[in-house]
Residue, then its C-alpha position, 0 to 999 in steps of 0.5 A: m152878448q147876443e151880438i157877440a154870439q151871433l157874430w161868432t156864429d156867422a163869421t166864416g172861418l173864425s176859430t177859437a185859435h183866432i180868439a186865443d190870438g186875439c187875447v194875446r193882442a189885447g193883453v187878456e189872459v188866455r184861459c183855455g179849457p183843459a186839453g182833451l175836452t171835446a165836443v160830444s157831437g162832431r157836427v155841433t161844436r160852435v158855441a158862444g155865450r155868457c157863462l152860467p156856472v154850477r158846481h155838481f155835488g152828486s144830484v141833478d137838482v143843481f142843474l134844474e135849479v141853475i137852468e131855472r135862473a138861466h137866460p136864453g143864450d147862456v152856456l152851462i159851465v159844469d164843475n165836476q172836478g174833472r172826475s173820471d169815476e162818474s158821469c154827471v150830465g145825461d140826455l135829460v139835462v141836455l134836453e132841458a137845457k135846450a128847451a130853456g134856450l141855453a146855447g150849450i153845456a161845458i163839463w169839467g168831467l164826463h157825460r153819458d147817453t152819448r147817442d141821445i145827446r148827439g140827437i138833441r143837437l145842442p153843443v156839449f163839451s166834456l172830457g169823455a163818456l162813462p155809463a155810470g152816474p154819481r153814487r154820492l151826495d156831497e154837501r152843497r157848497r154856498n158858492t154852488f152857483a157863484s163860480a165853477e172851477f174848470g181845469e185850472h181856471t175859475i169861471r164866473t157869470r161875468d165870463t164869456v165862453f167860445g167853443d169849437e172843434d179845438g175846445l173852449l176859451f174863456v174871456p172876461e165879458d167886458r173884454a169879449n168884444e175887443v178880443l173878438m175884433h182882434a180875432l177877426q182882424i187876425r183871421d182876415v190877414e191869415r186868410a189872405q196869407a193862406s191865399r197867397i201861399r196857394l198862389g205860390a208866395s211862401l209864408r217865409d217871403q210874406v213875413r220877410f223871414s230872411a230879413y228877420v234872420q238878418a235883423r237878429r244878427a244885430e238884435p239877438a233878442l228880437t223875437l219873431r212876434e216883434h218882427l211880425s208887428r213891424v211888418g204887419g203879420a198876424v201869425e201869433v207865434 
């Protein structure tokens, strides 16, 4: 996992969009965090690591407990059911997570203490900010640390998360390296395509779009993705 996280950090121009396309190429379900999920600090957005799920029930002690069992490089995945009536993570939890060696925090819910969190410089993703913390204390579930709901997906410790300015993407840990290799290949092809566009060769010419239009006359069901696989393109559309 550390090798994957390091490659993600070091790979210039690699994005979650490439990871998503890598999932498509590898036949892995594309599991994105909810739209609207953003990095609290625009300067610190890239993160990759093993998912460390926790379900919030109104008290900070679950965060302290899960951090106690964390490994360096883990990413805390907080399930607060997408609630908009309370924040559930503040600066002290973020600071504690960083001190314990965690790589970041992702919240299906809201945060507070935005200014202080930005100063800590740990990647934190949430649905937004709200000054008020929880005023409830629900019964703790038996699966508090086994899994976390995050949008429409269930996240477990056998998942890896990738995050950047576009949001979050979850990949099964045993497929993460494969997906990452596909993502790197797609990145390289697309960077070459972009360079050729800047030199005057249109993307339409590069992917032989006129040939695709002509081929569809004989094969109406032919998709652009199928055509791209024939000509070696990497645009996942």
